[in-house]
C-alpha positions in Angstrom: 3.9 0.6 -15.0 5.5 -2.5 -16.6 3.2 -4.8 -18.4 5.4 -7.5 -20.0 4.6 -11.1 -19.1 8.1 -11.8 -17.8 8.3 -8.8 -15.6 8.6 -9.4 -11.8 7.4 -6.8 -9.5 9.8 -5.7 -6.8 7.4 -6.9 -4.1 8.0 -10.5 -5.4 10.8 -10.9 -2.9 8.4 -10.1 0.0 5.4 -11.9 -1.4 5.2 -14.5 1.4 5.5 -11.8 4.1 2.8 -9.7 2.3 0.4 -12.7 2.0 0.9 -13.5 5.7 0.2 -10.0 6.7 -2.9 -9.8 4.4 -4.2 -13.1 5.8 -3.8 -11.7 9.3 -5.7 -8.6 8.2 -8.5 -10.8 6.9 -8.8 -12.4 10.3 -8.8 -9.0 12.0 -11.6 -7.8 9.7 -13.6 -10.9 10.5 -13.0 -10.3 14.2 -14.3 -6.7 14.0 -17.4 -8.0 12.1 -18.0 -10.5 14.9 -17.6 -7.7 17.5 -20.3 -5.7 15.7 -22.6 -8.7 15.4 -22.2 -9.2 19.1 -22.9 -5.5 19.9 -19.6 -5.1 21.6 -18.5 -1.7 23.1 -17.9 1.0 20.5 -14.5 2.0 21.8 -13.3 -1.6 21.6 -14.4 -1.7 18.0 -12.7 1.6 17.2 -9.5 0.4 18.8 -9.6 -2.7 16.5 -10.3 -0.5 13.4 -7.3 1.6 14.4 -5.2 -1.5 14.5 -6.5 -2.5 11.1 -5.6 0.8 9.6 -2.0 0.5 11.0 -1.7 -3.0 9.6 -2.9 -1.9 6.2 -0.4 1.0 6.3 2.3 -1.5 7.1 1.5 -3.6 4.1 1.4 -0.5 1.9 4.7 0.8 3.2 6.4 -2.6 2.5 5.1 -2.6 -1.1 6.2 1.1 -1.5 9.7 0.3 -0.1 10.0 -2.6 -2.5 8.7 -0.4 -5.4 11.3 2.3 -4.7 14.1 -0.2 -4.1 13.3 -2.2 -7.3 11.0 -0.7 -9.9 12.0 2.9 -9.3 15.7 2.0 -9.2 15.3 0.2 -12.5 13.4 3.1 -14.0 16.3 5.4 -13.2 18.7 3.2 -15.1 16.3 2.9 -18.1 15.5 6.6 -18.3 11.9 6.2 -17.0 12.6 7.8 -13.6 10.3 10.9 -14.1 7.2 8.8 -14.8 7.8 6.4 -11.9 8.7 9.3 -9.5 5.5 11.0 -10.5 3.5 7.8 -10.0 5.0 7.3 -6.5 4.3 10.8 -5.5 0.7 10.6 -6.6 0.2 7.5 -4.4 1.9 9.3 -1.4 -0.3 12.4 -2.0 -3.5 10.2 -2.1 -2.5 8.4 1.1 -2.0 11.7 2.8 -5.4 13.0 1.6 -3.7 15.5 -0.7 -4.8 16.3 -4.2 -3.0 14.6 -7.0 -1.1 17.0 -9.2 -1.7 17.1 -12.9 1.2 18.0 -15.2 -0.3 21.5 -15.8 -0.6 22.3 -12.0 2.9 21.0 -11.1 4.7 23.6 -13.3 
């Protein structure tokens, strides 16, 4: 939610780990593409896509943990906790395939 030029996102402390994980994901995606190009067995491809999904979830969880530990914690001290909490819950709902609540429907 912060837009100032000097603001550092909470994930900055894990930036290198996130970039490494994303690079690994890139390689996995290319590997699945090669499997499809080579007409490999469907189940093998599905297993690899399942591994991809788990890896993406792992990246998302790390960013979320950093967000809660940093950005949300800061929001509590600055009085912006409600907006940040709502934002986090919207992301969680989307990731679980649940509808995002609007202010009117959450009352």
